[in-house]
C-alpha positions in Angstrom: 3.1 -8.3 16.3 -0.3 -6.6 16.7 -3.1 -5.9 14.3 -5.0 -2.7 14.7 -8.2 -1.6 12.9 -7.6 2.0 11.7 -11.3 2.7 11.7 -12.1 1.6 15.3 -9.1 0.4 17.6 -11.6 -1.5 19.8 -12.2 -4.0 17.0 -10.1 -7.2 18.0 -11.0 -9.8 15.2 -9.1 -10.0 11.9 -9.1 -12.2 8.8 -5.7 -13.1 7.3 -4.1 -16.1 5.5 -2.5 -19.1 7.1 -1.2 -22.2 5.3 -2.4 -25.6 6.6 -2.1 -29.3 5.4 -5.0 -31.6 5.4 -5.5 -35.4 4.7 -7.6 -36.0 1.6 -9.0 -39.2 0.0 -8.2 -39.1 -3.7 -8.9 -41.3 -6.6 -6.1 -42.8 -8.8 -5.8 -39.6 -10.8 -5.4 -37.4 -7.6 -8.9 -36.0 -7.8 -10.5 -35.0 -4.5 -13.1 -37.4 -3.2 -13.5 -36.7 0.5 -11.8 -35.7 3.8 -11.4 -38.8 6.0 -13.0 -38.7 9.4 -9.7 -39.0 11.1 -8.2 -36.2 9.0 -5.8 -33.9 10.8 -4.6 -30.4 9.9 -1.2 -29.0 10.5 -0.3 -25.4 10.4 2.6 -24.8 7.9 2.7 -21.0 8.1 1.1 -18.9 10.9 -0.3 -15.6 10.3 2.4 -13.3 8.6 2.5 -9.5 9.2 3.4 -9.0 5.5 -0.1 -10.6 4.5 -3.3 -8.5 4.1 -5.2 -8.4 7.5 -8.8 -7.3 7.3 -11.0 -6.2 10.3 -13.6 -9.0 10.7 -15.9 -6.5 12.3 -16.0 -3.6 9.8 -14.0 -4.8 6.7 -11.3 -2.1 7.0 -7.7 -3.2 6.0 -5.8 -3.4 9.4 -2.3 -2.0 10.2 0.0 -4.7 11.6 2.5 -3.3 14.1 5.6 -5.1 15.3 
């Protein structure tokens, strides 16, 4: 998989969605209070070629090639 900026192929940074988990401190009703200092995140879903990818340098929507 490779993302390509259609405006400028030398652009190499992109913004897309990933899914992560994060530890939270919550109250008895489940309302967010804080993130513990020892909080760890875990990637649940890595970047997907079916998501929208945006060039971080110019804002153009990127093409994702297989």
